[in-house]
mmCIF file of the N, C-alpha and C atoms, coordinates in Angstrom:
data_MODEL
# 
_entry.id   MODEL 
# 
loop_
_atom_site.group_PDB 
_atom_site.id 
_atom_site.type_symbol 
_atom_site.label_atom_id 
_atom_site.label_alt_id 
_atom_site.label_comp_id 
_atom_site.label_asym_id 
_atom_site.label_entity_id 
_atom_site.label_seq_id 
_atom_site.pdbx_PDB_ins_code 
_atom_site.Cartn_x 
_atom_site.Cartn_y 
_atom_site.Cartn_z 
_atom_site.occupancy 
_atom_site.B_iso_or_equiv 
_atom_site.pdbx_formal_charge 
_atom_site.auth_seq_id 
_atom_site.auth_comp_id 
_atom_site.auth_asym_id 
_atom_site.auth_atom_id 
_atom_site.pdbx_PDB_model_num 
ATOM 1   N N  . MET A 1 1  ? -13.052 19.587  -12.182 1.00 0.00 ? 1  MET A N  1 
ATOM 2   C CA . MET A 1 1  ? -13.288 18.886  -13.431 1.00 0.00 ? 1  MET A CA 1 
ATOM 3   C C  . MET A 1 1  ? -14.050 17.582  -13.169 1.00 0.00 ? 1  MET A C  1 
ATOM 4   N N  . LEU A 1 2  ? -13.611 16.835  -12.179 1.00 0.00 ? 2  LEU A N  1 
ATOM 5   C CA . LEU A 1 2  ? -14.298 15.588  -11.847 1.00 0.00 ? 2  LEU A CA 1 
ATOM 6   C C  . LEU A 1 2  ? -15.681 15.863  -11.278 1.00 0.00 ? 2  LEU A C  1 
ATOM 7   N N  . GLY A 1 3  ? -15.811 16.985  -10.578 1.00 0.00 ? 3  GLY A N  1 
ATOM 8   C CA . GLY A 1 3  ? -17.103 17.364  -10.016 1.00 0.00 ? 3  GLY A CA 1 
ATOM 9   C C  . GLY A 1 3  ? -18.149 17.628  -11.091 1.00 0.00 ? 3  GLY A C  1 
ATOM 10  N N  . LYS A 1 4  ? -17.729 18.151  -12.224 1.00 0.00 ? 4  LYS A N  1 
ATOM 11  C CA . LYS A 1 4  ? -18.665 18.399  -13.323 1.00 0.00 ? 4  LYS A CA 1 
ATOM 12  C C  . LYS A 1 4  ? -19.076 17.091  -13.996 1.00 0.00 ? 4  LYS A C  1 
ATOM 13  N N  . LEU A 1 5  ? -18.163 16.155  -14.050 1.00 0.00 ? 5  LEU A N  1 
ATOM 14  C CA . LEU A 1 5  ? -18.438 14.892  -14.735 1.00 0.00 ? 5  LEU A CA 1 
ATOM 15  C C  . LEU A 1 5  ? -19.313 13.974  -13.885 1.00 0.00 ? 5  LEU A C  1 
ATOM 16  N N  . VAL A 1 6  ? -18.995 13.847  -12.620 1.00 0.00 ? 6  VAL A N  1 
ATOM 17  C CA . VAL A 1 6  ? -19.685 12.901  -11.749 1.00 0.00 ? 6  VAL A CA 1 
ATOM 18  C C  . VAL A 1 6  ? -20.753 13.601  -10.908 1.00 0.00 ? 6  VAL A C  1 
ATOM 19  N N  . GLY A 1 7  ? -20.429 14.726  -10.381 1.00 0.00 ? 7  GLY A N  1 
ATOM 20  C CA . GLY A 1 7  ? -21.344 15.440  -9.494  1.00 0.00 ? 7  GLY A CA 1 
ATOM 21  C C  . GLY A 1 7  ? -20.613 15.791  -8.208  1.00 0.00 ? 7  GLY A C  1 
ATOM 22  N N  . GLN A 1 8  ? -20.893 16.969  -7.683  1.00 0.00 ? 8  GLN A N  1 
ATOM 23  C CA . GLN A 1 8  ? -20.189 17.472  -6.507  1.00 0.00 ? 8  GLN A CA 1 
ATOM 24  C C  . GLN A 1 8  ? -20.427 16.591  -5.282  1.00 0.00 ? 8  GLN A C  1 
ATOM 25  N N  . ARG A 1 9  ? -21.621 16.065  -5.132  1.00 0.00 ? 9  ARG A N  1 
ATOM 26  C CA . ARG A 1 9  ? -21.940 15.232  -3.965  1.00 0.00 ? 9  ARG A CA 1 
ATOM 27  C C  . ARG A 1 9  ? -21.114 13.949  -3.957  1.00 0.00 ? 9  ARG A C  1 
ATOM 28  N N  . TYR A 1 10 ? -20.941 13.329  -5.133  1.00 0.00 ? 10 TYR A N  1 
ATOM 29  C CA . TYR A 1 10 ? -20.175 12.099  -5.224  1.00 0.00 ? 10 TYR A CA 1 
ATOM 30  C C  . TYR A 1 10 ? -18.684 12.338  -5.003  1.00 0.00 ? 10 TYR A C  1 
ATOM 31  N N  . VAL A 1 11 ? -18.202 13.501  -5.370  1.00 0.00 ? 11 VAL A N  1 
ATOM 32  C CA . VAL A 1 11 ? -16.805 13.849  -5.107  1.00 0.00 ? 11 VAL A CA 1 
ATOM 33  C C  . VAL A 1 11 ? -16.586 13.989  -3.609  1.00 0.00 ? 11 VAL A C  1 
ATOM 34  N N  . GLN A 1 12 ? -17.518 14.587  -2.899  1.00 0.00 ? 12 GLN A N  1 
ATOM 35  C CA . GLN A 1 12 ? -17.412 14.708  -1.447  1.00 0.00 ? 12 GLN A CA 1 
ATOM 36  C C  . GLN A 1 12 ? -17.447 13.339  -0.773  1.00 0.00 ? 12 GLN A C  1 
ATOM 37  N N  . ILE A 1 13 ? -18.297 12.454  -1.251  1.00 0.00 ? 13 ILE A N  1 
ATOM 38  C CA . ILE A 1 13 ? -18.361 11.101  -0.695  1.00 0.00 ? 13 ILE A CA 1 
ATOM 39  C C  . ILE A 1 13 ? -17.048 10.372  -0.943  1.00 0.00 ? 13 ILE A C  1 
ATOM 40  N N  . ALA A 1 14 ? -16.494 10.504  -2.138  1.00 0.00 ? 14 ALA A N  1 
ATOM 41  C CA . ALA A 1 14 ? -15.222 9.846   -2.465  1.00 0.00 ? 14 ALA A CA 1 
ATOM 42  C C  . ALA A 1 14 ? -14.085 10.381  -1.599  1.00 0.00 ? 14 ALA A C  1 
ATOM 43  N N  . LYS A 1 15 ? -14.079 11.686  -1.339  1.00 0.00 ? 15 LYS A N  1 
ATOM 44  C CA . LYS A 1 15 ? -13.041 12.273  -0.486  1.00 0.00 ? 15 LYS A CA 1 
ATOM 45  C C  . LYS A 1 15 ? -13.135 11.764  0.942   1.00 0.00 ? 15 LYS A C  1 
ATOM 46  N N  . SER A 1 16 ? -14.335 11.489  1.405   1.00 0.00 ? 16 SER A N  1 
ATOM 47  C CA . SER A 1 16 ? -14.479 10.981  2.767   1.00 0.00 ? 16 SER A CA 1 
ATOM 48  C C  . SER A 1 16 ? -14.006 9.526   2.876   1.00 0.00 ? 16 SER A C  1 
ATOM 49  N N  . TRP A 1 17 ? -13.966 8.803   1.782   1.00 0.00 ? 17 TRP A N  1 
ATOM 50  C CA . TRP A 1 17 ? -13.529 7.407   1.795   1.00 0.00 ? 17 TRP A CA 1 
ATOM 51  C C  . TRP A 1 17 ? -12.020 7.253   1.613   1.00 0.00 ? 17 TRP A C  1 
ATOM 52  N N  . VAL A 1 18 ? -11.312 8.310   1.258   1.00 0.00 ? 18 VAL A N  1 
ATOM 53  C CA . VAL A 1 18 ? -9.874  8.209   0.990   1.00 0.00 ? 18 VAL A CA 1 
ATOM 54  C C  . VAL A 1 18 ? -9.092  7.665   2.194   1.00 0.00 ? 18 VAL A C  1 
ATOM 55  N N  . PRO A 1 19 ? -9.267  8.158   3.424   1.00 0.00 ? 19 PRO A N  1 
ATOM 56  C CA . PRO A 1 19 ? -8.499  7.595   4.544   1.00 0.00 ? 19 PRO A CA 1 
ATOM 57  C C  . PRO A 1 19 ? -8.774  6.105   4.777   1.00 0.00 ? 19 PRO A C  1 
ATOM 58  N N  . THR A 1 20 ? -10.012 5.690   4.593   1.00 0.00 ? 20 THR A N  1 
ATOM 59  C CA . THR A 1 20 ? -10.352 4.283   4.762   1.00 0.00 ? 20 THR A CA 1 
ATOM 60  C C  . THR A 1 20 ? -9.672  3.432   3.700   1.00 0.00 ? 20 THR A C  1 
ATOM 61  N N  . LEU A 1 21 ? -9.689  3.897   2.477   1.00 0.00 ? 21 LEU A N  1 
ATOM 62  C CA . LEU A 1 21 ? -9.056  3.150   1.391   1.00 0.00 ? 21 LEU A CA 1 
ATOM 63  C C  . LEU A 1 21 ? -7.545  3.073   1.556   1.00 0.00 ? 21 LEU A C  1 
ATOM 64  N N  . VAL A 1 22 ? -6.946  4.147   2.042   1.00 0.00 ? 22 VAL A N  1 
ATOM 65  C CA . VAL A 1 22 ? -5.495  4.123   2.295   1.00 0.00 ? 22 VAL A CA 1 
ATOM 66  C C  . VAL A 1 22 ? -5.174  3.133   3.405   1.00 0.00 ? 22 VAL A C  1 
ATOM 67  N N  . GLY A 1 23 ? -5.981  3.128   4.441   1.00 0.00 ? 23 GLY A N  1 
ATOM 68  C CA . GLY A 1 23 ? -5.761  2.189   5.550   1.00 0.00 ? 23 GLY A CA 1 
ATOM 69  C C  . GLY A 1 23 ? -5.877  0.747   5.107   1.00 0.00 ? 23 GLY A C  1 
ATOM 70  N N  . TRP A 1 24 ? -6.960  0.413   4.401   1.00 0.00 ? 24 TRP A N  1 
ATOM 71  C CA . TRP A 1 24 ? -7.135  -0.965  3.946   1.00 0.00 ? 24 TRP A CA 1 
ATOM 72  C C  . TRP A 1 24 ? -6.104  -1.337  2.884   1.00 0.00 ? 24 TRP A C  1 
ATOM 73  N N  . GLY A 1 25 ? -5.683  -0.387  2.082   1.00 0.00 ? 25 GLY A N  1 
ATOM 74  C CA . GLY A 1 25 ? -4.627  -0.664  1.105   1.00 0.00 ? 25 GLY A CA 1 
ATOM 75  C C  . GLY A 1 25 ? -3.311  -0.989  1.780   1.00 0.00 ? 25 GLY A C  1 
ATOM 76  N N  . SER A 1 26 ? -3.015  -0.279  2.867   1.00 0.00 ? 26 SER A N  1 
ATOM 77  C CA . SER A 1 26 ? -1.798  -0.563  3.628   1.00 0.00 ? 26 SER A CA 1 
ATOM 78  C C  . SER A 1 26 ? -1.866  -1.934  4.283   1.00 0.00 ? 26 SER A C  1 
ATOM 79  N N  . VAL A 1 27 ? -3.007  -2.266  4.852   1.00 0.00 ? 27 VAL A N  1 
ATOM 80  C CA . VAL A 1 27 ? -3.182  -3.586  5.461   1.00 0.00 ? 27 VAL A CA 1 
ATOM 81  C C  . VAL A 1 27 ? -3.051  -4.669  4.396   1.00 0.00 ? 27 VAL A C  1 
ATOM 82  N N  . GLY A 1 28 ? -3.612  -4.439  3.240   1.00 0.00 ? 28 GLY A N  1 
ATOM 83  C CA . GLY A 1 28 ? -3.505  -5.403  2.145   1.00 0.00 ? 28 GLY A CA 1 
ATOM 84  C C  . GLY A 1 28 ? -2.079  -5.581  1.668   1.00 0.00 ? 28 GLY A C  1 
ATOM 85  N N  . ALA A 1 29 ? -1.324  -4.485  1.592   1.00 0.00 ? 29 ALA A N  1 
ATOM 86  C CA . ALA A 1 29 ? 0.068   -4.578  1.162   1.00 0.00 ? 29 ALA A CA 1 
ATOM 87  C C  . ALA A 1 29 ? 0.907   -5.354  2.172   1.00 0.00 ? 29 ALA A C  1 
ATOM 88  N N  . VAL A 1 30 ? 0.696   -5.096  3.457   1.00 0.00 ? 30 VAL A N  1 
ATOM 89  C CA . VAL A 1 30 ? 1.415   -5.836  4.495   1.00 0.00 ? 30 VAL A CA 1 
ATOM 90  C C  . VAL A 1 30 ? 1.012   -7.307  4.471   1.00 0.00 ? 30 VAL A C  1 
ATOM 91  N N  . GLY A 1 31 ? -0.251  -7.586  4.261   1.00 0.00 ? 31 GLY A N  1 
ATOM 92  C CA . GLY A 1 31 ? -0.720  -8.967  4.155   1.00 0.00 ? 31 GLY A CA 1 
ATOM 93  C C  . GLY A 1 31 ? -0.130  -9.676  2.952   1.00 0.00 ? 31 GLY A C  1 
ATOM 94  N N  . LEU A 1 32 ? 0.014   -8.971  1.842   1.00 0.00 ? 32 LEU A N  1 
ATOM 95  C CA . LEU A 1 32 ? 0.623   -9.555  0.648   1.00 0.00 ? 32 LEU A CA 1 
ATOM 96  C C  . LEU A 1 32 ? 2.079   -9.898  0.892   1.00 0.00 ? 32 LEU A C  1 
ATOM 97  N N  . VAL A 1 33 ? 2.804   -9.004  1.546   1.00 0.00 ? 33 VAL A N  1 
ATOM 98  C CA . VAL A 1 33 ? 4.210   -9.272  1.862   1.00 0.00 ? 33 VAL A CA 1 
ATOM 99  C C  . VAL A 1 33 ? 4.315   -10.448 2.829   1.00 0.00 ? 33 VAL A C  1 
ATOM 100 N N  . TYR A 1 34 ? 3.408   -10.544 3.783   1.00 0.00 ? 34 TYR A N  1 
ATOM 101 C CA . TYR A 1 34 ? 3.430   -11.642 4.751   1.00 0.00 ? 34 TYR A CA 1 
ATOM 102 C C  . TYR A 1 34 ? 3.099   -12.981 4.074   1.00 0.00 ? 34 TYR A C  1 
ATOM 103 N N  . ALA A 1 35 ? 2.139   -12.972 3.163   1.00 0.00 ? 35 ALA A N  1 
ATOM 104 C CA . ALA A 1 35 ? 1.685   -14.211 2.538   1.00 0.00 ? 35 ALA A CA 1 
ATOM 105 C C  . ALA A 1 35 ? 2.634   -14.697 1.444   1.00 0.00 ? 35 ALA A C  1 
ATOM 106 N N  . THR A 1 36 ? 3.392   -13.808 0.852   1.00 0.00 ? 36 THR A N  1 
ATOM 107 C CA . THR A 1 36 ? 4.310   -14.202 -0.214  1.00 0.00 ? 36 THR A CA 1 
ATOM 108 C C  . THR A 1 36 ? 5.707   -14.352 0.356   1.00 0.00 ? 36 THR A C  1 
ATOM 109 N N  . ASP A 1 37 ? 6.655   -14.470 -0.517  1.00 0.00 ? 37 ASP A N  1 
ATOM 110 C CA . ASP A 1 37 ? 8.046   -14.621 -0.097  1.00 0.00 ? 37 ASP A CA 1 
ATOM 111 C C  . ASP A 1 37 ? 8.541   -13.273 0.412   1.00 0.00 ? 37 ASP A C  1 
ATOM 112 N N  . TRP A 1 38 ? 8.378   -13.030 1.701   1.00 0.00 ? 38 TRP A N  1 
ATOM 113 C CA . TRP A 1 38 ? 8.663   -11.727 2.291   1.00 0.00 ? 38 TRP A CA 1 
ATOM 114 C C  . TRP A 1 38 ? 10.131  -11.358 2.165   1.00 0.00 ? 38 TRP A C  1 
ATOM 115 N N  . ARG A 1 39 ? 11.020  -12.348 2.208   1.00 0.00 ? 39 ARG A N  1 
ATOM 116 C CA . ARG A 1 39 ? 12.445  -12.033 2.097   1.00 0.00 ? 39 ARG A CA 1 
ATOM 117 C C  . ARG A 1 39 ? 12.782  -11.506 0.707   1.00 0.00 ? 39 ARG A C  1 
ATOM 118 N N  . LEU A 1 40 ? 12.156  -12.037 -0.313  1.00 0.00 ? 40 LEU A N  1 
ATOM 119 C CA . LEU A 1 40 ? 12.382  -11.563 -1.676  1.00 0.00 ? 40 LEU A CA 1 
ATOM 120 C C  . LEU A 1 40 ? 11.976  -10.102 -1.807  1.00 0.00 ? 40 LEU A C  1 
ATOM 121 N N  . LEU A 1 41 ? 10.853  -9.738  -1.211  1.00 0.00 ? 41 LEU A N  1 
ATOM 122 C CA . LEU A 1 41 ? 10.387  -8.353  -1.304  1.00 0.00 ? 41 LEU A CA 1 
ATOM 123 C C  . LEU A 1 41 ? 11.206  -7.417  -0.419  1.00 0.00 ? 41 LEU A C  1 
ATOM 124 N N  . LEU A 1 42 ? 11.599  -7.875  0.770   1.00 0.00 ? 42 LEU A N  1 
ATOM 125 C CA . LEU A 1 42 ? 12.337  -7.014  1.680   1.00 0.00 ? 42 LEU A CA 1 
ATOM 126 C C  . LEU A 1 42 ? 13.801  -6.856  1.291   1.00 0.00 ? 42 LEU A C  1 
ATOM 127 N N  . ASP A 1 43 ? 14.280  -7.615  0.324   1.00 0.00 ? 43 ASP A N  1 
ATOM 128 C CA . ASP A 1 43 ? 15.648  -7.419  -0.167  1.00 0.00 ? 43 ASP A CA 1 
ATOM 129 C C  . ASP A 1 43 ? 15.808  -6.066  -0.854  1.00 0.00 ? 43 ASP A C  1 
ATOM 130 N N  . TYR A 1 44 ? 14.703  -5.439  -1.242  1.00 0.00 ? 44 TYR A N  1 
ATOM 131 C CA . TYR A 1 44 ? 14.764  -4.129  -1.885  1.00 0.00 ? 44 TYR A CA 1 
ATOM 132 C C  . TYR A 1 44 ? 14.768  -2.982  -0.878  1.00 0.00 ? 44 TYR A C  1 
ATOM 133 N N  . VAL A 1 45 ? 14.552  -3.253  0.402   1.00 0.00 ? 45 VAL A N  1 
ATOM 134 C CA . VAL A 1 45 ? 14.584  -2.222  1.440   1.00 0.00 ? 45 VAL A CA 1 
ATOM 135 C C  . VAL A 1 45 ? 16.030  -2.107  1.920   1.00 0.00 ? 45 VAL A C  1 
ATOM 136 N N  . PRO A 1 46 ? 16.672  -0.953  1.761   1.00 0.00 ? 46 PRO A N  1 
ATOM 137 C CA . PRO A 1 46 ? 18.109  -0.846  2.022   1.00 0.00 ? 46 PRO A CA 1 
ATOM 138 C C  . PRO A 1 46 ? 18.538  -1.242  3.432   1.00 0.00 ? 46 PRO A C  1 
ATOM 139 N N  . TYR A 1 47 ? 17.846  -0.812  4.467   1.00 0.00 ? 47 TYR A N  1 
ATOM 140 C CA . TYR A 1 47 ? 18.287  -1.083  5.841   1.00 0.00 ? 47 TYR A CA 1 
ATOM 141 C C  . TYR A 1 47 ? 18.153  -2.570  6.177   1.00 0.00 ? 47 TYR A C  1 
ATOM 142 N N  . ILE A 1 48 ? 17.084  -3.186  5.706   1.00 0.00 ? 48 ILE A N  1 
ATOM 143 C CA . ILE A 1 48 ? 16.811  -4.577  6.038   1.00 0.00 ? 48 ILE A CA 1 
ATOM 144 C C  . ILE A 1 48 ? 17.655  -5.525  5.185   1.00 0.00 ? 48 ILE A C  1 
ATOM 145 N N  . ARG A 1 49 ? 18.038  -5.099  3.996   1.00 0.00 ? 49 ARG A N  1 
ATOM 146 C CA . ARG A 1 49 ? 18.773  -5.953  3.070   1.00 0.00 ? 49 ARG A CA 1 
ATOM 147 C C  . ARG A 1 49 ? 20.053  -6.504  3.694   1.00 0.00 ? 49 ARG A C  1 
ATOM 148 N N  . GLY A 1 50 ? 20.762  -5.713  4.503   1.00 0.00 ? 50 GLY A N  1 
ATOM 149 C CA . GLY A 1 50 ? 22.018  -6.150  5.091   1.00 0.00 ? 50 GLY A CA 1 
ATOM 150 C C  . GLY A 1 50 ? 21.853  -7.222  6.154   1.00 0.00 ? 50 GLY A C  1 
ATOM 151 N N  . LYS A 1 51 ? 20.672  -7.365  6.714   1.00 0.00 ? 51 LYS A N  1 
ATOM 152 C CA . LYS A 1 51 ? 20.456  -8.363  7.769   1.00 0.00 ? 51 LYS A CA 1 
ATOM 153 C C  . LYS A 1 51 ? 20.362  -9.777  7.223   1.00 0.00 ? 51 LYS A C  1 
ATOM 154 N N  . PHE A 1 52 ? 20.102  -9.920  5.925   1.00 0.00 ? 52 PHE A N  1 
ATOM 155 C CA . PHE A 1 52 ? 19.882  -11.234 5.342   1.00 0.00 ? 52 PHE A CA 1 
ATOM 156 C C  . PHE A 1 52 ? 21.011  -11.647 4.404   1.00 0.00 ? 52 PHE A C  1 
ATOM 157 N N  . GLN A 1 53 ? 22.210  -11.199 4.673   1.00 0.00 ? 53 GLN A N  1 
ATOM 158 C CA . GLN A 1 53 ? 23.346  -11.577 3.847   1.00 0.00 ? 53 GLN A CA 1 
ATOM 159 C C  . GLN A 1 53 ? 23.630  -13.068 4.035   1.00 0.00 ? 53 GLN A C  1 
ATOM 160 N N  . LYS A 1 54 ? 23.903  -13.766 2.953   1.00 0.00 ? 54 LYS A N  1 
ATOM 161 C CA . LYS A 1 54 ? 24.239  -15.186 3.033   1.00 0.00 ? 54 LYS A CA 1 
ATOM 162 C C  . LYS A 1 54 ? 25.742  -15.322 3.258   1.00 0.00 ? 54 LYS A C  1 
ATOM 163 N N  . ASP A 1 55 ? 26.115  -16.131 4.220   1.00 0.00 ? 55 ASP A N  1 
ATOM 164 C CA . ASP A 1 55 ? 27.529  -16.363 4.490   1.00 0.00 ? 55 ASP A CA 1 
ATOM 165 C C  . ASP A 1 55 ? 28.019  -17.468 3.571   1.00 0.00 ? 55 ASP A C  1 
ATOM 166 N N  . GLU A 1 56 ? 28.973  -17.128 2.712   1.00 0.00 ? 56 GLU A N  1 
ATOM 167 C CA . GLU A 1 56 ? 29.529  -18.128 1.794   1.00 0.00 ? 56 GLU A CA 1 
ATOM 168 C C  . GLU A 1 56 ? 31.019  -18.173 1.901   1.00 0.00 ? 56 GLU A C  1 
# 
């Protein structure tokens, strides 16, 4: 369906870029977690959440 709308050649080019986009998207997501409040985001990961319990 997309091949009819855009063209078969452009669909092939887009498919070849998928691994690169996934890689850079992963790097961007890790960079976002590093640059922001990483503890706030990692509190949603079940295994890591227990390591940051506050002692009260």
